[in-house]
LOBA-392579 format. One record per residue (C-alpha): residue number from 1; y negated, x, z negated. Coordinates in nm, 4 decimals, decimal comma. Example, Ala and Ser with C-alpha at 12.3 -4.5 7.8 and 13.67 -1.06 7.14 Angstrom:
BEGIN
(rec 1; (0,4500; 1,2300; -0,7800))
(rec 2; (0,1060; 1,3670; -0,7140))
end
This chain:
BEGIN
(rec 1; (0,0000; 0,0000; 0,0000))
(rec 2; (-0,3553; 0,1177; 0,0707))
(rec 3; (-0,6572; 0,0335; -0,1423))
(rec 4; (-0,9898; -0,0089; 0,0352))
(rec 5; (-1,2964; 0,1217; -0,1435))
(rec 6; (-1,5603; -0,1266; -0,2568))
(rec 7; (-1,9330; -0,0503; -0,2341))
(rec 8; (-2,0450; -0,2827; -0,5154))
(rec 9; (-1,9080; -0,3372; -0,8638))
(rec 10; (-1,8817; -0,7138; -0,8046))
(rec 11; (-1,6827; -0,6663; -0,4840))
(rec 12; (-1,3111; -0,7602; -0,5044))
(rec 13; (-1,0518; -0,4834; -0,4884))
(rec 14; (-0,8854; -0,5085; -0,1478))
(rec 15; (-0,5425; -0,4062; -0,0181))
(rec 16; (-0,4599; -0,3382; 0,3467))
(rec 17; (-0,1986; -0,5623; 0,5108))
(rec 18; (-0,0801; -0,3880; 0,8294))
(rec 19; (-0,0250; -0,5626; 1,1610))
(rec 20; (0,3291; -0,6719; 1,2359))
(rec 21; (0,5940; -0,9375; 1,1992))
(rec 22; (0,6960; -1,1338; 0,8909))
(rec 23; (0,8998; -1,4429; 0,8041))
(rec 24; (0,7077; -1,7686; 0,7675))
(rec 25; (0,8500; -2,0769; 0,5965))
(rec 26; (1,1664; -2,1535; 0,3958))
(rec 27; (1,4989; -1,9887; 0,4696))
(rec 28; (1,8318; -2,1764; 0,4785))
(rec 29; (1,9175; -1,9946; 0,1547))
(rec 30; (1,6264; -2,1566; -0,0270))
(rec 31; (1,7683; -2,4667; -0,1940))
(rec 32; (1,4153; -2,5635; -0,3029))
(rec 33; (1,2954; -2,6210; 0,0538))
(rec 34; (1,0792; -2,9312; 0,0957))
(rec 35; (0,9877; -3,1140; 0,4150))
(rec 36; (0,6268; -2,9998; 0,4439))
(rec 37; (0,7472; -2,6387; 0,4787))
(rec 38; (0,8515; -2,5093; 0,8183))
(rec 39; (1,2022; -2,3785; 0,8763))
(rec 40; (1,1773; -2,0033; 0,8459))
(rec 41; (1,0778; -1,8241; 1,1645))
(rec 42; (0,9426; -1,4850; 1,2660))
(rec 43; (0,5691; -1,4650; 1,3235))
(rec 44; (0,3638; -1,1631; 1,4258))
(rec 45; (0,0043; -1,1038; 1,3212))
(rec 46; (-0,1124; -0,8372; 1,5627))
(rec 47; (-0,4033; -0,7126; 1,3538))
(rec 48; (-0,4644; -0,5385; 1,0241))
(rec 49; (-0,6515; -0,7231; 0,7532))
(rec 50; (-0,7316; -0,6726; 0,3861))
(rec 51; (-0,6710; -0,9178; 0,1041))
(rec 52; (-0,7858; -0,9231; -0,2558))
(rec 53; (-0,5460; -0,7617; -0,5013))
(rec 54; (-0,6421; -1,0359; -0,7471))
(rec 55; (-0,7892; -1,3839; -0,7290))
(rec 56; (-1,1697; -1,3784; -0,7463))
(rec 57; (-1,2703; -1,3471; -1,1110))
(rec 58; (-1,5306; -1,5164; -1,3271))
(rec 59; (-1,7232; -1,1887; -1,3340))
(rec 60; (-1,7217; -1,1515; -0,9566))
(rec 61; (-1,8247; -1,5123; -0,9056))
(rec 62; (-2,1044; -1,4682; -1,1597))
(rec 63; (-2,2789; -1,2344; -0,9156))
(rec 64; (-2,2886; -1,5190; -0,6625))
(rec 65; (-2,4222; -1,7688; -0,9170))
(rec 66; (-2,6865; -1,5259; -1,0460))
(rec 67; (-2,7962; -1,4373; -0,6916))
(rec 68; (-2,8894; -1,7987; -0,6213))
(rec 69; (-2,5699; -1,8912; -0,4432))
(rec 70; (-2,6217; -2,2580; -0,5275))
(rec 71; (-2,9849; -2,2563; -0,4115))
(rec 72; (-2,9539; -2,1133; -0,0603))
(rec 73; (-2,8122; -2,3427; 0,2072))
(rec 74; (-2,7547; -2,0588; 0,4556))
(rec 75; (-2,4311; -1,9655; 0,2789))
(rec 76; (-2,2857; -2,3157; 0,2874))
(rec 77; (-2,1240; -2,5285; 0,5536))
(rec 78; (-2,3165; -2,8429; 0,6412))
(rec 79; (-2,0633; -3,0655; 0,4612))
(rec 80; (-2,0560; -2,8299; 0,1647))
(rec 81; (-2,4333; -2,8290; 0,1219))
(rec 82; (-2,4437; -3,2071; 0,1453))
(rec 83; (-2,1834; -3,2252; -0,1297))
(rec 84; (-2,3722; -2,9729; -0,3430))
(rec 85; (-2,6899; -3,1793; -0,3162))
(rec 86; (-2,5089; -3,5062; -0,3844))
(rec 87; (-2,3375; -3,3719; -0,6994))
(rec 88; (-2,6219; -3,1478; -0,8111))
(rec 89; (-2,3985; -2,8409; -0,8373))
(rec 90; (-2,5641; -2,5327; -0,9856))
(rec 91; (-2,2405; -2,3549; -1,0834))
(rec 92; (-1,8660; -2,4135; -1,0759))
(rec 93; (-1,7316; -2,7083; -1,2725))
(rec 94; (-1,5979; -2,5247; -1,5805))
(rec 95; (-1,8599; -2,2498; -1,5844))
(rec 96; (-1,9737; -2,3266; -1,9399))
(rec 97; (-1,6244; -2,3891; -2,0803))
(rec 98; (-1,5004; -2,0887; -2,2789))
(rec 99; (-1,1375; -2,1802; -2,2164))
(rec 100; (-1,1732; -2,1418; -1,8413))
(rec 101; (-1,4685; -1,9057; -1,7998))
(rec 102; (-1,5137; -1,7248; -2,1300))
(rec 103; (-1,3650; -1,3980; -2,0026))
(rec 104; (-1,4959; -1,2238; -1,6903))
(rec 105; (-1,1407; -1,1142; -1,6068))
(rec 106; (-1,0097; -1,4696; -1,5753))
(rec 107; (-0,9767; -1,6172; -1,2267))
(rec 108; (-1,2712; -1,8415; -1,1515))
(rec 109; (-1,1608; -2,2072; -1,1466))
(rec 110; (-1,3242; -2,5415; -1,0863))
(rec 111; (-1,4390; -2,4220; -0,7444))
(rec 112; (-1,4125; -2,6584; -0,4512))
(rec 113; (-1,3214; -2,5285; -0,1070))
(rec 114; (-1,6895; -2,5625; -0,0156))
(rec 115; (-1,7922; -2,3325; -0,3012))
(rec 116; (-1,5216; -2,0770; -0,2222))
(rec 117; (-1,6337; -2,0665; 0,1403))
(rec 118; (-1,9991; -2,0260; 0,0396))
(rec 119; (-1,9043; -1,7362; -0,1884))
(rec 120; (-1,7362; -1,5512; 0,1001))
(rec 121; (-2,0424; -1,5944; 0,3205))
(rec 122; (-2,2705; -1,4670; 0,0458))
(rec 123; (-2,0375; -1,1731; -0,0188))
(rec 124; (-2,0383; -1,0848; 0,3513))
(rec 125; (-2,4172; -1,0865; 0,3655))
(rec 126; (-2,4812; -0,8754; 0,0561))
(rec 127; (-2,2093; -0,6167; 0,1228))
(rec 128; (-2,2336; -0,5903; 0,5013))
(rec 129; (-1,8564; -0,6425; 0,5289))
(rec 130; (-1,6815; -0,9436; 0,6815))
(rec 131; (-1,5237; -1,1625; 0,4144))
(rec 132; (-1,3691; -1,5089; 0,4376))
(rec 133; (-1,0884; -1,7184; 0,2947))
(rec 134; (-0,7388; -1,6296; 0,4201))
(rec 135; (-0,5706; -1,8199; 0,6993))
(rec 136; (-0,2472; -1,9800; 0,5842))
(rec 137; (-0,0314; -1,7315; 0,7785))
(rec 138; (-0,2265; -1,4362; 0,6351))
(rec 139; (-0,1700; -1,5656; 0,2848))
(rec 140; (0,2054; -1,6077; 0,3318))
(rec 141; (0,2496; -1,2663; 0,4936))
(rec 142; (0,0643; -1,1063; 0,2039))
(rec 143; (0,2840; -1,2932; -0,0447))
(rec 144; (0,6200; -1,2139; 0,1136))
(rec 145; (0,5584; -0,8864; 0,2920))
(rec 146; (0,6335; -0,7865; 0,6486))
(rec 147; (0,9631; -0,7014; 0,8136))
(rec 148; (0,9082; -0,3266; 0,7886))
(rec 149; (0,9662; -0,1329; 0,4650))
(rec 150; (1,0614; -0,4534; 0,2869))
(rec 151; (1,4126; -0,4706; 0,1371))
(rec 152; (1,3982; -0,8504; 0,1139))
(rec 153; (1,1667; -0,9909; 0,3854))
(rec 154; (1,2969; -1,3480; 0,3324))
(rec 155; (1,2186; -1,3393; -0,0409))
(rec 156; (1,1679; -1,6797; -0,2017))
(rec 157; (0,9075; -1,5696; -0,4557))
(rec 158; (0,6637; -1,2761; -0,4199))
(rec 159; (0,8856; -1,0578; -0,6408))
(rec 160; (1,2201; -1,1542; -0,4835))
(rec 161; (1,4814; -1,4271; -0,5252))
(rec 162; (1,5070; -1,4332; -0,9044))
(rec 163; (1,3537; -1,7527; -1,0500))
(rec 164; (1,0234; -1,7186; -1,2372))
(rec 165; (1,0102; -1,6128; -1,5993))
(rec 166; (0,7193; -1,5920; -1,8425))
(rec 167; (0,7066; -1,2171; -1,7778))
(rec 168; (0,6733; -1,2646; -1,4022))
(rec 169; (0,4455; -1,5619; -1,3730))
(rec 170; (0,1972; -1,7953; -1,5423))
(rec 171; (0,3489; -2,1315; -1,4510))
(rec 172; (0,4788; -2,4628; -1,5852))
(rec 173; (0,2303; -2,4703; -1,8728))
(rec 174; (0,3870; -2,1670; -2,0413))
(rec 175; (0,0417; -2,0408; -2,1464))
(rec 176; (-0,1517; -2,3663; -2,1427))
(rec 177; (-0,4366; -2,2075; -1,9470))
(rec 178; (-0,5144; -1,9419; -1,6877))
(rec 179; (-0,4436; -1,5768; -1,7654))
(rec 180; (-0,6481; -1,2644; -1,6838))
(rec 181; (-0,5961; -1,1473; -1,3282))
(rec 182; (-0,4502; -0,8141; -1,4453))
(rec 183; (-0,1790; -0,9885; -1,6476))
(rec 184; (0,1865; -1,0187; -1,5363))
(rec 185; (0,2017; -0,6656; -1,3889))
(rec 186; (0,5760; -0,7000; -1,3327))
(rec 187; (0,5073; -0,9534; -1,0567))
(rec 188; (0,2730; -0,7068; -0,8863))
(rec 189; (0,5138; -0,4158; -0,9360))
(rec 190; (0,7861; -0,6024; -0,7476))
(rec 191; (0,5551; -0,7528; -0,4856))
(rec 192; (0,5527; -0,5726; -0,1466))
(rec 193; (0,1803; -0,4926; -0,1507))
(rec 194; (0,1210; -0,4753; -0,5244))
(rec 195; (-0,0730; -0,8022; -0,5317))
(rec 196; (-0,1219; -0,9956; -0,8543))
(rec 197; (-0,0678; -1,3679; -0,9055))
(rec 198; (0,0479; -1,4632; -0,5589))
(rec 199; (0,2635; -1,7020; -0,7628))
(rec 200; (0,1214; -1,9066; -1,0486))
(rec 201; (-0,2079; -1,8890; -1,2376))
(rec 202; (-0,4264; -2,0701; -0,9794))
(rec 203; (-0,3761; -2,2546; -0,6535))
(rec 204; (-0,5618; -2,0543; -0,3902))
(rec 205; (-0,7748; -2,2099; -0,1190))
(rec 206; (-0,7017; -2,1101; 0,2401))
(rec 207; (-0,9389; -2,1354; 0,5343))
(rec 208; (-0,6869; -2,3400; 0,7319))
(rec 209; (-0,6976; -2,7150; 0,7779))
(rec 210; (-0,3817; -2,8965; 0,6752))
(rec 211; (-0,1338; -2,9648; 0,9561))
(rec 212; (0,2171; -3,1103; 0,9291))
(rec 213; (0,4303; -2,9730; 1,0700))
(rec 214; (0,2842; -2,6254; 1,0364))
(rec 215; (0,1568; -2,4908; 1,3686))
(rec 216; (0,0256; -2,1494; 1,4681))
(rec 217; (-0,2481; -2,0616; 1,5306))
(rec 218; (-0,3995; -2,2702; 1,2545))
(rec 219; (-0,7246; -2,4618; 1,2847))
(rec 220; (-0,9596; -2,2444; 1,0810))
(rec 221; (-1,2908; -2,4074; 1,1745))
(rec 222; (-1,4921; -2,4002; 0,8501))
(rec 223; (-1,7078; -2,7009; 0,9366))
(rec 224; (-1,6287; -3,0590; 0,8409))
(rec 225; (-1,4543; -3,2245; 0,5499))
(rec 226; (-1,0889; -3,1929; 0,6545))
(rec 227; (-0,8129; -3,1465; 0,3974))
(rec 228; (-0,7437; -2,7734; 0,3444))
(rec 229; (-0,4340; -2,5742; 0,2545))
(rec 230; (-0,3663; -2,4473; -0,0976))
(rec 231; (-0,1110; -2,1769; -0,1747))
(rec 232; (0,0626; -2,0085; -0,4678))
(rec 233; (0,1111; -2,2724; -0,7353))
(rec 234; (-0,0710; -2,2581; -1,0669))
(rec 235; (-0,0497; -2,2329; -1,4437))
(rec 236; (0,0421; -2,6019; -1,4756))
(rec 237; (0,2918; -2,6389; -1,1896))
(rec 238; (0,6636; -2,5608; -1,1820))
(rec 239; (0,8667; -2,2889; -1,0110))
(rec 240; (0,9073; -2,4836; -0,6853))
(rec 241; (0,5335; -2,4611; -0,6249))
(rec 242; (0,5228; -2,0878; -0,6909))
(rec 243; (0,7349; -1,9927; -0,3900))
(rec 244; (0,5945; -1,7956; -0,0954))
(rec 245; (0,6516; -2,0895; 0,1405))
(rec 246; (0,5102; -2,3727; -0,0707))
(rec 247; (0,2289; -2,5588; 0,1051))
(rec 248; (-0,0226; -2,7449; -0,1071))
(rec 249; (-0,3111; -2,9618; 0,0093))
(rec 250; (-0,6515; -3,0448; -0,1300))
(rec 251; (-0,9702; -3,2224; -0,0359))
(rec 252; (-1,2455; -2,9613; 0,0055))
(rec 253; (-1,4228; -3,1500; -0,2754))
(rec 254; (-1,1494; -3,0831; -0,5348))
(rec 255; (-1,2717; -2,8853; -0,8380))
(rec 256; (-0,9711; -2,8724; -1,0683))
(rec 257; (-0,9043; -2,6197; -1,3444))
(rec 258; (-0,6098; -2,4965; -1,1371))
(rec 259; (-0,8143; -2,4255; -0,8218))
(rec 260; (-0,9183; -2,0699; -0,7390))
(rec 261; (-0,9124; -1,8356; -0,4413))
(rec 262; (-0,8891; -1,4802; -0,3157))
(rec 263; (-1,0636; -1,3303; -0,0153))
(rec 264; (-0,9641; -1,1653; 0,3098))
(rec 265; (-1,1789; -0,8971; 0,4690))
(rec 266; (-1,2134; -0,6855; 0,7802))
(rec 267; (-1,2984; -0,3183; 0,7249))
end
């Protein structure tokens, strides 16, 4: 795995995901397969990209809030800004709740898709790098790993085929809340790219609009109010939802305490 250097202290730590093939969807060996997942097939992403080692944290999101992220419409989609004005948003939903935002190393939660997208646009502008939310295929490749140098490219969970445990994952209410993004290092140690919390902790927004069945390339147009894809499960969902292939959905307005995100970048 290759770390990419950040220029600012509020910039997420990024890991390079090399171009190449990976396995998308549920394999025939996965007894937990559900209908909204595609049957496993080989897909090639013919470009390198970088993805956050961790979900975006409270501390990183604070830089956006403090910089006037909720006051400048240029960072928002048209539908997102309309929603912000309608609801009077000045910060994420649980921003003043110590349980969810009292530690800068917790994943930021209570962010709608609109807010997550605005954050990536702000981050791109202030750093001079290109950031956005991950496409659904990019997220799943990062979670499972590619076909090369991967002893188990069809892995069910980011760490392999062993079911989740409390050591591996924050799931099923075992902690009753989110956990710091540097927690559960055993998951990252066994994950192909050393990524944290690709299973559990928070559902992660993707750029992609929901489509059933899954089709590639995805519709990643950021405008409008279409339902968007969520990935990874969360602290209050069970093991089925923590698998690499699990596809969640959410209105871009959703602001739950199990909603977070990580970023993708081009360097």
